[in-house]
TORKOL-4160 file (C-alpha; in steps of 0.2 Angstrom, whole numbers, padded with zeros to 4 digits, m for minus):
495
<pt num="1" X="0731" Y="0330" Z="0521"/>
<pt num="2" X="0731" Y="0336" Z="0505"/>
<pt num="3" X="0728" Y="0321" Z="0492"/>
<pt num="4" X="0727" Y="0325" Z="0474"/>
<pt num="5" X="0731" Y="0306" Z="0468"/>
<pt num="6" X="0717" Y="0293" Z="0466"/>
<pt num="7" X="0711" Y="0280" Z="0454"/>
<pt num="8" X="0705" Y="0286" Z="0440"/>
<pt num="9" X="0696" Y="0272" Z="0434"/>
<pt num="10" X="0689" Y="0265" Z="0451"/>
<pt num="11" X="0674" Y="0256" Z="0448"/>
<pt num="12" X="0662" Y="0256" Z="0463"/>
<pt num="13" X="0662" Y="0236" Z="0464"/>
<pt num="14" X="0679" Y="0238" Z="0471"/>
<pt num="15" X="0674" Y="0249" Z="0488"/>
<pt num="16" X="0665" Y="0243" Z="0501"/>
<pt num="17" X="0647" Y="0247" Z="0498"/>
<pt num="18" X="0632" Y="0236" Z="0505"/>
<pt num="19" X="0623" Y="0229" Z="0490"/>
<pt num="20" X="0606" Y="0238" Z="0498"/>
<pt num="21" X="0617" Y="0254" Z="0491"/>
<pt num="22" X="0624" Y="0245" Z="0476"/>
<pt num="23" X="0607" Y="0243" Z="0468"/>
<pt num="24" X="0603" Y="0262" Z="0469"/>
<pt num="25" X="0620" Y="0264" Z="0462"/>
<pt num="26" X="0616" Y="0253" Z="0448"/>
<pt num="27" X="0599" Y="0259" Z="0444"/>
<pt num="28" X="0606" Y="0277" Z="0443"/>
<pt num="29" X="0617" Y="0270" Z="0429"/>
<pt num="30" X="0631" Y="0272" Z="0439"/>
<pt num="31" X="0648" Y="0260" Z="0434"/>
<pt num="32" X="0663" Y="0270" Z="0436"/>
<pt num="33" X="0668" Y="0283" Z="0448"/>
<pt num="34" X="0670" Y="0302" Z="0446"/>
<pt num="35" X="0686" Y="0311" Z="0450"/>
<pt num="36" X="0678" Y="0317" Z="0466"/>
<pt num="37" X="0673" Y="0299" Z="0470"/>
<pt num="38" X="0686" Y="0290" Z="0466"/>
<pt num="39" X="0697" Y="0303" Z="0479"/>
<pt num="40" X="0683" Y="0305" Z="0494"/>
<pt num="41" X="0674" Y="0287" Z="0493"/>
<pt num="42" X="0689" Y="0277" Z="0500"/>
<pt num="43" X="0693" Y="0288" Z="0515"/>
<pt num="44" X="0674" Y="0293" Z="0518"/>
<pt num="45" X="0671" Y="0273" Z="0519"/>
<pt num="46" X="0683" Y="0272" Z="0531"/>
<pt num="47" X="0675" Y="0284" Z="0542"/>
<pt num="48" X="0688" Y="0298" Z="0541"/>
<pt num="49" X="0684" Y="0316" Z="0541"/>
<pt num="50" X="0683" Y="0323" Z="0523"/>
<pt num="51" X="0685" Y="0340" Z="0517"/>
<pt num="52" X="0684" Y="0340" Z="0498"/>
<pt num="53" X="0683" Y="0353" Z="0483"/>
<pt num="54" X="0678" Y="0350" Z="0465"/>
<pt num="55" X="0670" Y="0359" Z="0452"/>
<pt num="56" X="0652" Y="0359" Z="0453"/>
<pt num="57" X="0643" Y="0344" Z="0441"/>
<pt num="58" X="0656" Y="0332" Z="0447"/>
<pt num="59" X="0646" Y="0320" Z="0456"/>
<pt num="60" X="0650" Y="0325" Z="0474"/>
<pt num="61" X="0632" Y="0325" Z="0478"/>
<pt num="62" X="0632" Y="0307" Z="0477"/>
<pt num="63" X="0651" Y="0303" Z="0483"/>
<pt num="64" X="0643" Y="0309" Z="0502"/>
<pt num="65" X="0627" Y="0300" Z="0499"/>
<pt num="66" X="0634" Y="0285" Z="0496"/>
<pt num="67" X="0647" Y="0285" Z="0509"/>
<pt num="68" X="0633" Y="0290" Z="0521"/>
<pt num="69" X="0621" Y="0279" Z="0517"/>
<pt num="70" X="0636" Y="0263" Z="0516"/>
<pt num="71" X="0641" Y="0267" Z="0535"/>
<pt num="72" X="0625" Y="0268" Z="0541"/>
<pt num="73" X="0619" Y="0251" Z="0535"/>
<pt num="74" X="0637" Y="0245" Z="0540"/>
<pt num="75" X="0636" Y="0256" Z="0559"/>
<pt num="76" X="0619" Y="0251" Z="0563"/>
<pt num="77" X="0611" Y="0264" Z="0575"/>
<pt num="78" X="0602" Y="0264" Z="0591"/>
<pt num="79" X="0583" Y="0266" Z="0582"/>
<pt num="80" X="0574" Y="0282" Z="0575"/>
<pt num="81" X="0573" Y="0293" Z="0589"/>
<pt num="82" X="0572" Y="0313" Z="0591"/>
<pt num="83" X="0590" Y="0315" Z="0583"/>
<pt num="84" X="0592" Y="0311" Z="0563"/>
<pt num="85" X="0608" Y="0299" Z="0561"/>
<pt num="86" X="0612" Y="0312" Z="0548"/>
<pt num="87" X="0611" Y="0329" Z="0545"/>
<pt num="88" X="0613" Y="0337" Z="0527"/>
<pt num="89" X="0617" Y="0356" Z="0526"/>
<pt num="90" X="0615" Y="0365" Z="0509"/>
<pt num="91" X="0614" Y="0383" Z="0506"/>
<pt num="92" X="0598" Y="0385" Z="0495"/>
<pt num="93" X="0579" Y="0377" Z="0492"/>
<pt num="94" X="0584" Y="0372" Z="0475"/>
<pt num="95" X="0599" Y="0361" Z="0482"/>
<pt num="96" X="0590" Y="0354" Z="0495"/>
<pt num="97" X="0576" Y="0347" Z="0484"/>
<pt num="98" X="0590" Y="0341" Z="0471"/>
<pt num="99" X="0601" Y="0331" Z="0486"/>
<pt num="100" X="0584" Y="0322" Z="0491"/>
<pt num="101" X="0579" Y="0318" Z="0473"/>
<pt num="102" X="0596" Y="0309" Z="0472"/>
<pt num="103" X="0595" Y="0304" Z="0489"/>
<pt num="104" X="0577" Y="0295" Z="0484"/>
<pt num="105" X="0585" Y="0286" Z="0470"/>
<pt num="106" X="0602" Y="0281" Z="0478"/>
<pt num="107" X="0595" Y="0274" Z="0496"/>
<pt num="108" X="0577" Y="0269" Z="0488"/>
<pt num="109" X="0584" Y="0251" Z="0495"/>
<pt num="110" X="0590" Y="0254" Z="0512"/>
<pt num="111" X="0575" Y="0257" Z="0520"/>
<pt num="112" X="0579" Y="0274" Z="0526"/>
<pt num="113" X="0567" Y="0289" Z="0529"/>
<pt num="114" X="0572" Y="0305" Z="0521"/>
<pt num="115" X="0565" Y="0320" Z="0523"/>
<pt num="116" X="0568" Y="0338" Z="0515"/>
<pt num="117" X="0568" Y="0354" Z="0524"/>
<pt num="118" X="0566" Y="0371" Z="0518"/>
<pt num="119" X="0557" Y="0386" Z="0517"/>
<pt num="120" X="0542" Y="0392" Z="0506"/>
<pt num="121" X="0534" Y="0373" Z="0505"/>
<pt num="122" X="0520" Y="0367" Z="0518"/>
<pt num="123" X="0528" Y="0371" Z="0537"/>
<pt num="124" X="0517" Y="0359" Z="0545"/>
<pt num="125" X="0521" Y="0344" Z="0535"/>
<pt num="126" X="0539" Y="0347" Z="0536"/>
<pt num="127" X="0537" Y="0349" Z="0554"/>
<pt num="128" X="0525" Y="0333" Z="0556"/>
<pt num="129" X="0538" Y="0322" Z="0544"/>
<pt num="130" X="0552" Y="0327" Z="0558"/>
<pt num="131" X="0541" Y="0325" Z="0573"/>
<pt num="132" X="0539" Y="0306" Z="0566"/>
<pt num="133" X="0558" Y="0304" Z="0565"/>
<pt num="134" X="0570" Y="0301" Z="0551"/>
<pt num="135" X="0585" Y="0293" Z="0547"/>
<pt num="136" X="0592" Y="0310" Z="0535"/>
<pt num="137" X="0588" Y="0327" Z="0535"/>
<pt num="138" X="0591" Y="0337" Z="0522"/>
<pt num="139" X="0589" Y="0356" Z="0523"/>
<pt num="140" X="0592" Y="0374" Z="0522"/>
<pt num="141" X="0601" Y="0382" Z="0539"/>
<pt num="142" X="0585" Y="0396" Z="0541"/>
<pt num="143" X="0572" Y="0382" Z="0541"/>
<pt num="144" X="0582" Y="0369" Z="0553"/>
<pt num="145" X="0586" Y="0383" Z="0566"/>
<pt num="146" X="0568" Y="0386" Z="0567"/>
<pt num="147" X="0562" Y="0369" Z="0568"/>
<pt num="148" X="0577" Y="0366" Z="0583"/>
<pt num="149" X="0574" Y="0379" Z="0593"/>
<pt num="150" X="0555" Y="0373" Z="0594"/>
<pt num="151" X="0564" Y="0356" Z="0600"/>
<pt num="152" X="0555" Y="0348" Z="0587"/>
<pt num="153" X="0570" Y="0337" Z="0584"/>
<pt num="154" X="0588" Y="0337" Z="0592"/>
<pt num="155" X="0605" Y="0334" Z="0586"/>
<pt num="156" X="0614" Y="0327" Z="0601"/>
<pt num="157" X="0613" Y="0310" Z="0593"/>
<pt num="158" X="0617" Y="0314" Z="0576"/>
<pt num="159" X="0632" Y="0305" Z="0569"/>
<pt num="160" X="0635" Y="0311" Z="0553"/>
<pt num="161" X="0635" Y="0328" Z="0546"/>
<pt num="162" X="0639" Y="0331" Z="0529"/>
<pt num="163" X="0639" Y="0353" Z="0522"/>
<pt num="164" X="0637" Y="0356" Z="0504"/>
<pt num="165" X="0644" Y="0372" Z="0497"/>
<pt num="166" X="0653" Y="0378" Z="0509"/>
<pt num="167" X="0659" Y="0393" Z="0502"/>
<pt num="168" X="0641" Y="0399" Z="0497"/>
<pt num="169" X="0637" Y="0399" Z="0515"/>
<pt num="170" X="0650" Y="0411" Z="0517"/>
<pt num="171" X="0645" Y="0422" Z="0503"/>
<pt num="172" X="0626" Y="0420" Z="0508"/>
<pt num="173" X="0630" Y="0424" Z="0525"/>
<pt num="174" X="0623" Y="0408" Z="0532"/>
<pt num="175" X="0640" Y="0405" Z="0544"/>
<pt num="176" X="0633" Y="0409" Z="0558"/>
<pt num="177" X="0618" Y="0399" Z="0557"/>
<pt num="178" X="0630" Y="0386" Z="0553"/>
<pt num="179" X="0641" Y="0388" Z="0569"/>
<pt num="180" X="0624" Y="0388" Z="0578"/>
<pt num="181" X="0619" Y="0370" Z="0572"/>
<pt num="182" X="0637" Y="0363" Z="0576"/>
<pt num="183" X="0637" Y="0370" Z="0594"/>
<pt num="184" X="0622" Y="0360" Z="0596"/>
<pt num="185" X="0628" Y="0343" Z="0591"/>
<pt num="186" X="0639" Y="0329" Z="0596"/>
<pt num="187" X="0657" Y="0333" Z="0598"/>
<pt num="188" X="0667" Y="0332" Z="0582"/>
<pt num="189" X="0676" Y="0316" Z="0590"/>
<pt num="190" X="0660" Y="0307" Z="0589"/>
<pt num="191" X="0653" Y="0311" Z="0573"/>
<pt num="192" X="0660" Y="0309" Z="0556"/>
<pt num="193" X="0658" Y="0326" Z="0545"/>
<pt num="194" X="0659" Y="0330" Z="0527"/>
<pt num="195" X="0663" Y="0345" Z="0519"/>
<pt num="196" X="0662" Y="0350" Z="0500"/>
<pt num="197" X="0666" Y="0368" Z="0492"/>
<pt num="198" X="0671" Y="0374" Z="0473"/>
<pt num="199" X="0685" Y="0382" Z="0483"/>
<pt num="200" X="0693" Y="0376" Z="0496"/>
<pt num="201" X="0697" Y="0395" Z="0503"/>
<pt num="202" X="0705" Y="0401" Z="0521"/>
<pt num="203" X="0690" Y="0404" Z="0529"/>
<pt num="204" X="0681" Y="0387" Z="0523"/>
<pt num="205" X="0696" Y="0377" Z="0531"/>
<pt num="206" X="0696" Y="0387" Z="0548"/>
<pt num="207" X="0680" Y="0380" Z="0548"/>
<pt num="208" X="0685" Y="0363" Z="0545"/>
<pt num="209" X="0699" Y="0366" Z="0559"/>
<pt num="210" X="0685" Y="0371" Z="0572"/>
<pt num="211" X="0671" Y="0358" Z="0570"/>
<pt num="212" X="0681" Y="0343" Z="0561"/>
<pt num="213" X="0692" Y="0329" Z="0567"/>
<pt num="214" X="0709" Y="0329" Z="0556"/>
<pt num="215" X="0701" Y="0329" Z="0540"/>
<pt num="216" X="0707" Y="0324" Z="0524"/>
<pt num="217" X="0708" Y="0339" Z="0511"/>
<pt num="218" X="0705" Y="0331" Z="0493"/>
<pt num="219" X="0707" Y="0343" Z="0479"/>
<pt num="220" X="0701" Y="0336" Z="0463"/>
<pt num="221" X="0703" Y="0353" Z="0452"/>
<pt num="222" X="0718" Y="0366" Z="0455"/>
<pt num="223" X="0714" Y="0381" Z="0464"/>
<pt num="224" X="0708" Y="0393" Z="0450"/>
<pt num="225" X="0694" Y="0385" Z="0443"/>
<pt num="226" X="0694" Y="0382" Z="0423"/>
<pt num="227" X="0682" Y="0374" Z="0412"/>
<pt num="228" X="0693" Y="0370" Z="0396"/>
<pt num="229" X="0678" Y="0361" Z="0389"/>
<pt num="230" X="0667" Y="0377" Z="0387"/>
<pt num="231" X="0668" Y="0389" Z="0373"/>
<pt num="232" X="0670" Y="0405" Z="0379"/>
<pt num="233" X="0665" Y="0421" Z="0369"/>
<pt num="234" X="0665" Y="0439" Z="0376"/>
<pt num="235" X="0656" Y="0455" Z="0367"/>
<pt num="236" X="0657" Y="0473" Z="0371"/>
<pt num="237" X="0641" Y="0481" Z="0371"/>
<pt num="238" X="0630" Y="0496" Z="0378"/>
<pt num="239" X="0618" Y="0493" Z="0389"/>
<pt num="240" X="0604" Y="0499" Z="0378"/>
<pt num="241" X="0611" Y="0488" Z="0365"/>
<pt num="242" X="0609" Y="0471" Z="0375"/>
<pt num="243" X="0591" Y="0466" Z="0372"/>
<pt num="244" X="0595" Y="0466" Z="0353"/>
<pt num="245" X="0612" Y="0459" Z="0354"/>
<pt num="246" X="0604" Y="0444" Z="0364"/>
<pt num="247" X="0588" Y="0440" Z="0352"/>
<pt num="248" X="0603" Y="0440" Z="0337"/>
<pt num="249" X="0612" Y="0429" Z="0344"/>
<pt num="250" X="0596" Y="0416" Z="0349"/>
<pt num="251" X="0593" Y="0418" Z="0332"/>
<pt num="252" X="0612" Y="0412" Z="0326"/>
<pt num="253" X="0615" Y="0402" Z="0339"/>
<pt num="254" X="0599" Y="0392" Z="0339"/>
<pt num="255" X="0601" Y="0384" Z="0353"/>
<pt num="256" X="0592" Y="0370" Z="0362"/>
<pt num="257" X="0592" Y="0376" Z="0380"/>
<pt num="258" X="0599" Y="0391" Z="0386"/>
<pt num="259" X="0603" Y="0398" Z="0405"/>
<pt num="260" X="0606" Y="0416" Z="0404"/>
<pt num="261" X="0611" Y="0428" Z="0421"/>
<pt num="262" X="0607" Y="0442" Z="0427"/>
<pt num="263" X="0614" Y="0453" Z="0442"/>
<pt num="264" X="0598" Y="0460" Z="0447"/>
<pt num="265" X="0578" Y="0453" Z="0450"/>
<pt num="266" X="0571" Y="0468" Z="0440"/>
<pt num="267" X="0583" Y="0465" Z="0426"/>
<pt num="268" X="0580" Y="0446" Z="0425"/>
<pt num="269" X="0561" Y="0450" Z="0425"/>
<pt num="270" X="0564" Y="0462" Z="0410"/>
<pt num="271" X="0574" Y="0451" Z="0402"/>
<pt num="272" X="0561" Y="0435" Z="0402"/>
<pt num="273" X="0548" Y="0450" Z="0398"/>
<pt num="274" X="0555" Y="0455" Z="0382"/>
<pt num="275" X="0559" Y="0436" Z="0376"/>
<pt num="276" X="0542" Y="0432" Z="0378"/>
<pt num="277" X="0536" Y="0447" Z="0368"/>
<pt num="278" X="0549" Y="0440" Z="0355"/>
<pt num="279" X="0541" Y="0423" Z="0354"/>
<pt num="280" X="0553" Y="0414" Z="0365"/>
<pt num="281" X="0547" Y="0401" Z="0376"/>
<pt num="282" X="0555" Y="0410" Z="0393"/>
<pt num="283" X="0552" Y="0414" Z="0412"/>
<pt num="284" X="0563" Y="0421" Z="0426"/>
<pt num="285" X="0567" Y="0414" Z="0442"/>
<pt num="286" X="0572" Y="0426" Z="0455"/>
<pt num="287" X="0574" Y="0426" Z="0477"/>
<pt num="288" X="0558" Y="0430" Z="0481"/>
<pt num="289" X="0549" Y="0418" Z="0469"/>
<pt num="290" X="0535" Y="0405" Z="0477"/>
<pt num="291" X="0544" Y="0390" Z="0480"/>
<pt num="292" X="0531" Y="0382" Z="0471"/>
<pt num="293" X="0531" Y="0391" Z="0457"/>
<pt num="294" X="0552" Y="0390" Z="0455"/>
<pt num="295" X="0550" Y="0372" Z="0456"/>
<pt num="296" X="0537" Y="0371" Z="0441"/>
<pt num="297" X="0548" Y="0383" Z="0430"/>
<pt num="298" X="0565" Y="0372" Z="0434"/>
<pt num="299" X="0553" Y="0356" Z="0431"/>
<pt num="300" X="0550" Y="0364" Z="0413"/>
<pt num="301" X="0566" Y="0368" Z="0410"/>
<pt num="302" X="0572" Y="0350" Z="0413"/>
<pt num="303" X="0560" Y="0339" Z="0405"/>
<pt num="304" X="0563" Y="0354" Z="0390"/>
<pt num="305" X="0546" Y="0361" Z="0389"/>
<pt num="306" X="0553" Y="0379" Z="0393"/>
<pt num="307" X="0570" Y="0383" Z="0382"/>
<pt num="308" X="0574" Y="0398" Z="0390"/>
<pt num="309" X="0578" Y="0401" Z="0409"/>
<pt num="310" X="0582" Y="0420" Z="0414"/>
<pt num="311" X="0590" Y="0416" Z="0433"/>
<pt num="312" X="0599" Y="0427" Z="0446"/>
<pt num="313" X="0615" Y="0421" Z="0456"/>
<pt num="314" X="0603" Y="0411" Z="0468"/>
<pt num="315" X="0602" Y="0398" Z="0454"/>
<pt num="316" X="0620" Y="0398" Z="0450"/>
<pt num="317" X="0625" Y="0385" Z="0461"/>
<pt num="318" X="0618" Y="0368" Z="0464"/>
<pt num="319" X="0607" Y="0366" Z="0451"/>
<pt num="320" X="0610" Y="0351" Z="0441"/>
<pt num="321" X="0601" Y="0352" Z="0424"/>
<pt num="322" X="0608" Y="0340" Z="0410"/>
<pt num="323" X="0609" Y="0346" Z="0392"/>
<pt num="324" X="0611" Y="0366" Z="0395"/>
<pt num="325" X="0619" Y="0370" Z="0378"/>
<pt num="326" X="0622" Y="0390" Z="0379"/>
<pt num="327" X="0627" Y="0400" Z="0396"/>
<pt num="328" X="0624" Y="0419" Z="0392"/>
<pt num="329" X="0632" Y="0432" Z="0406"/>
<pt num="330" X="0618" Y="0446" Z="0399"/>
<pt num="331" X="0627" Y="0456" Z="0415"/>
<pt num="332" X="0645" Y="0451" Z="0420"/>
<pt num="333" X="0644" Y="0443" Z="0437"/>
<pt num="334" X="0656" Y="0454" Z="0450"/>
<pt num="335" X="0662" Y="0440" Z="0459"/>
<pt num="336" X="0675" Y="0431" Z="0447"/>
<pt num="337" X="0670" Y="0415" Z="0457"/>
<pt num="338" X="0652" Y="0418" Z="0450"/>
<pt num="339" X="0659" Y="0418" Z="0432"/>
<pt num="340" X="0665" Y="0401" Z="0433"/>
<pt num="341" X="0650" Y="0394" Z="0445"/>
<pt num="342" X="0639" Y="0402" Z="0431"/>
<pt num="343" X="0648" Y="0396" Z="0417"/>
<pt num="344" X="0649" Y="0377" Z="0424"/>
<pt num="345" X="0630" Y="0376" Z="0421"/>
<pt num="346" X="0634" Y="0369" Z="0404"/>
<pt num="347" X="0647" Y="0356" Z="0401"/>
<pt num="348" X="0643" Y="0345" Z="0413"/>
<pt num="349" X="0650" Y="0330" Z="0417"/>
<pt num="350" X="0663" Y="0331" Z="0403"/>
<pt num="351" X="0650" Y="0339" Z="0389"/>
<pt num="352" X="0653" Y="0352" Z="0378"/>
<pt num="353" X="0644" Y="0368" Z="0380"/>
<pt num="354" X="0647" Y="0388" Z="0374"/>
<pt num="355" X="0646" Y="0403" Z="0386"/>
<pt num="356" X="0644" Y="0420" Z="0380"/>
<pt num="357" X="0645" Y="0435" Z="0390"/>
<pt num="358" X="0641" Y="0454" Z="0389"/>
<pt num="359" X="0653" Y="0467" Z="0393"/>
<pt num="360" X="0644" Y="0484" Z="0393"/>
<pt num="361" X="0648" Y="0500" Z="0404"/>
<pt num="362" X="0641" Y="0496" Z="0420"/>
<pt num="363" X="0650" Y="0478" Z="0424"/>
<pt num="364" X="0664" Y="0479" Z="0413"/>
<pt num="365" X="0675" Y="0483" Z="0427"/>
<pt num="366" X="0675" Y="0464" Z="0435"/>
<pt num="367" X="0682" Y="0459" Z="0418"/>
<pt num="368" X="0701" Y="0461" Z="0423"/>
<pt num="369" X="0698" Y="0453" Z="0439"/>
<pt num="370" X="0689" Y="0438" Z="0431"/>
<pt num="371" X="0703" Y="0436" Z="0417"/>
<pt num="372" X="0715" Y="0435" Z="0433"/>
<pt num="373" X="0704" Y="0422" Z="0441"/>
<pt num="374" X="0702" Y="0410" Z="0427"/>
<pt num="375" X="0720" Y="0415" Z="0420"/>
<pt num="376" X="0717" Y="0418" Z="0403"/>
<pt num="377" X="0709" Y="0430" Z="0391"/>
<pt num="378" X="0690" Y="0428" Z="0386"/>
<pt num="379" X="0692" Y="0428" Z="0368"/>
<pt num="380" X="0684" Y="0446" Z="0361"/>
<pt num="381" X="0669" Y="0444" Z="0348"/>
<pt num="382" X="0664" Y="0459" Z="0336"/>
<pt num="383" X="0647" Y="0466" Z="0338"/>
<pt num="384" X="0642" Y="0468" Z="0320"/>
<pt num="385" X="0624" Y="0478" Z="0314"/>
<pt num="386" X="0618" Y="0464" Z="0306"/>
<pt num="387" X="0621" Y="0454" Z="0325"/>
<pt num="388" X="0610" Y="0465" Z="0332"/>
<pt num="389" X="0591" Y="0461" Z="0329"/>
<pt num="390" X="0580" Y="0476" Z="0325"/>
<pt num="391" X="0563" Y="0480" Z="0327"/>
<pt num="392" X="0561" Y="0469" Z="0343"/>
<pt num="393" X="0547" Y="0472" Z="0354"/>
<pt num="394" X="0551" Y="0478" Z="0369"/>
<pt num="395" X="0544" Y="0472" Z="0386"/>
<pt num="396" X="0533" Y="0488" Z="0388"/>
<pt num="397" X="0521" Y="0482" Z="0374"/>
<pt num="398" X="0520" Y="0462" Z="0382"/>
<pt num="399" X="0514" Y="0472" Z="0398"/>
<pt num="400" X="0502" Y="0484" Z="0391"/>
<pt num="401" X="0493" Y="0470" Z="0380"/>
<pt num="402" X="0491" Y="0460" Z="0395"/>
<pt num="403" X="0484" Y="0474" Z="0405"/>
<pt num="404" X="0471" Y="0476" Z="0390"/>
<pt num="405" X="0468" Y="0459" Z="0389"/>
<pt num="406" X="0464" Y="0459" Z="0411"/>
<pt num="407" X="0454" Y="0472" Z="0408"/>
<pt num="408" X="0434" Y="0471" Z="0409"/>
<pt num="409" X="0428" Y="0472" Z="0391"/>
<pt num="410" X="0411" Y="0480" Z="0397"/>
<pt num="411" X="0397" Y="0483" Z="0410"/>
<pt num="412" X="0390" Y="0462" Z="0409"/>
<pt num="413" X="0411" Y="0461" Z="0417"/>
<pt num="414" X="0409" Y="0469" Z="0433"/>
<pt num="415" X="0408" Y="0455" Z="0446"/>
<pt num="416" X="0396" Y="0455" Z="0462"/>
<pt num="417" X="0400" Y="0454" Z="0478"/>
<pt num="418" X="0408" Y="0439" Z="0483"/>
<pt num="419" X="0419" Y="0437" Z="0467"/>
<pt num="420" X="0401" Y="0429" Z="0457"/>
<pt num="421" X="0402" Y="0438" Z="0438"/>
<pt num="422" X="0387" Y="0447" Z="0433"/>
<pt num="423" X="0375" Y="0436" Z="0421"/>
<pt num="424" X="0378" Y="0437" Z="0403"/>
<pt num="425" X="0368" Y="0451" Z="0395"/>
<pt num="426" X="0361" Y="0458" Z="0411"/>
<pt num="427" X="0374" Y="0473" Z="0414"/>
<pt num="428" X="0364" Y="0487" Z="0407"/>
<pt num="429" X="0351" Y="0480" Z="0422"/>
<pt num="430" X="0363" Y="0479" Z="0436"/>
<pt num="431" X="0369" Y="0498" Z="0431"/>
<pt num="432" X="0352" Y="0503" Z="0431"/>
<pt num="433" X="0350" Y="0497" Z="0449"/>
<pt num="434" X="0365" Y="0503" Z="0455"/>
<pt num="435" X="0360" Y="0519" Z="0449"/>
<pt num="436" X="0341" Y="0518" Z="0460"/>
<pt num="437" X="0350" Y="0515" Z="0474"/>
<pt num="438" X="0362" Y="0529" Z="0473"/>
<pt num="439" X="0347" Y="0541" Z="0467"/>
<pt num="440" X="0337" Y="0532" Z="0483"/>
<pt num="441" X="0353" Y="0537" Z="0495"/>
<pt num="442" X="0354" Y="0553" Z="0489"/>
<pt num="443" X="0335" Y="0556" Z="0491"/>
<pt num="444" X="0335" Y="0551" Z="0508"/>
<pt num="445" X="0350" Y="0562" Z="0511"/>
<pt num="446" X="0341" Y="0577" Z="0505"/>
<pt num="447" X="0325" Y="0574" Z="0514"/>
<pt num="448" X="0333" Y="0573" Z="0530"/>
<pt num="449" X="0344" Y="0587" Z="0529"/>
<pt num="450" X="0323" Y="0596" Z="0523"/>
<pt num="451" X="0319" Y="0588" Z="0541"/>
<pt num="452" X="0333" Y="0594" Z="0551"/>
<pt num="453" X="0330" Y="0612" Z="0544"/>
<pt num="454" X="0311" Y="0612" Z="0548"/>
<pt num="455" X="0315" Y="0607" Z="0564"/>
<pt num="456" X="0328" Y="0619" Z="0567"/>
<pt num="457" X="0318" Y="0635" Z="0560"/>
<pt num="458" X="0304" Y="0628" Z="0572"/>
<pt num="459" X="0314" Y="0627" Z="0588"/>
<pt num="460" X="0321" Y="0645" Z="0584"/>
<pt num="461" X="0301" Y="0650" Z="0582"/>
<pt num="462" X="0298" Y="0644" Z="0601"/>
<pt num="463" X="0312" Y="0650" Z="0606"/>
<pt num="464" X="0307" Y="0667" Z="0601"/>
<pt num="465" X="0288" Y="0665" Z="0605"/>
<pt num="466" X="0296" Y="0661" Z="0622"/>
<pt num="467" X="0307" Y="0676" Z="0625"/>
<pt num="468" X="0291" Y="0686" Z="0620"/>
<pt num="469" X="0280" Y="0678" Z="0634"/>
<pt num="470" X="0292" Y="0681" Z="0647"/>
<pt num="471" X="0295" Y="0700" Z="0642"/>
<pt num="472" X="0276" Y="0703" Z="0644"/>
<pt num="473" X="0269" Y="0710" Z="0660"/>
<pt num="474" X="0255" Y="0701" Z="0671"/>
<pt num="475" X="0242" Y="0716" Z="0663"/>
<pt num="476" X="0247" Y="0713" Z="0645"/>
<pt num="477" X="0259" Y="0726" Z="0644"/>
<pt num="478" X="0274" Y="0723" Z="0635"/>
<pt num="479" X="0290" Y="0724" Z="0648"/>
<pt num="480" X="0303" Y="0734" Z="0646"/>
<pt num="481" X="0310" Y="0750" Z="0652"/>
<pt num="482" X="0297" Y="0761" Z="0660"/>
<pt num="483" X="0292" Y="0776" Z="0652"/>
<pt num="484" X="0300" Y="0790" Z="0666"/>
<pt num="485" X="0317" Y="0779" Z="0665"/>
<pt num="486" X="0319" Y="0781" Z="0647"/>
<pt num="487" X="0331" Y="0794" Z="0642"/>
<pt num="488" X="0323" Y="0807" Z="0630"/>
<pt num="489" X="0322" Y="0804" Z="0612"/>
<pt num="490" X="0321" Y="0784" Z="0617"/>
<pt num="491" X="0310" Y="0774" Z="0605"/>
<pt num="492" X="0300" Y="0762" Z="0616"/>
<pt num="493" X="0303" Y="0745" Z="0619"/>
<pt num="494" X="0299" Y="0733" Z="0603"/>
<pt num="495" X="0288" Y="0717" Z="0605"/>
């Protein structure tokens, strides 16, 4: 069934939600349901499977957490064991961390144990938490499968399943991992399944028909997603002019919190370095960044200490960051859906925002598909000479300064074995010491060579004397060919 009608002014008090969950809802400051919550909660609370399509940032995370917590309280389980009662699968580590934080808030008074499982964090600590038992496990497919294959936990008695950002699972190649997990769960009619996705494409619905039980299809937004409250702007610019245009736009806009997207990791790092070199407080997050460092950067950006965040598409989904005023597509995305997901980082929860895109010769070919997908032309703004910042510092100059600042200042900066720095003012003494030892080693090598050479000469003399002794006759004459046997004119044998 495809449902698009819902009560636009539904309040949480109107729904069958236990008081333990209501306390968490009130503490979170929620009073009235968002459209996706109003459309999905009635069916989810009644135990039906739901496949929901909604724009990011509309409250779908709270929707499935409220539904699952309520059902777990209203339908008590057999007790904690190897199988968690609820499993939530998300495609990225950032999304898992975000869901876990919201689950801790909404489920604060439920008494449930909630365990996040994802790569880049303490492997043994997560393993021990699963061994102790959990009511809800939230994780990425790879780490979930890792522990499942080791029999750290089981899915045979799991009662509730949530798949978030299902379309992203396909994009990132996780669909085989999802099927692996689903085949090891209880049958679809023995559990409740909730699936949420920005788009309910054919392949997503195929997964629903295969592993869900007569799911209710809920569409809160039309198939072609548009963000009407976002002011969009497009600049046709050459690749070499993009850094100057970026600096010029940042000076003009005076933005409070900016999210910049690039298509490649190397580009993200370069853009962040250019911004830092020109006095901006910026950092980059990419797919291979260590998890602790990535988490710290996101925390600084969320709290406002970091003004500009440069990211690849690893951060274009699932990040719920309030107050992003500007999104800049430094590179036009090659996928039309990614354009919507990127600019959706601003104008969250009904707020207004601005999205600025650069169309260079490398990525302009994707513009036509993007405009067809969003069913509108992106307004084109002229690139004026005054807008392109002149005399900006390049990333190379920043790296050079870092190398100079990191280089040893002199002999005193040398380090002893073991990593300890040399004492202050002792550089020359250490240097002479090393030279003396080197001279000693060289001298020893010379002496050893001379001794070997002397031994060799002495050995040659002894061998010569031995040969001479063997060639002498008993009477003292030298051995050799008898005179009568020597040819005429031949000299006598030499000693």
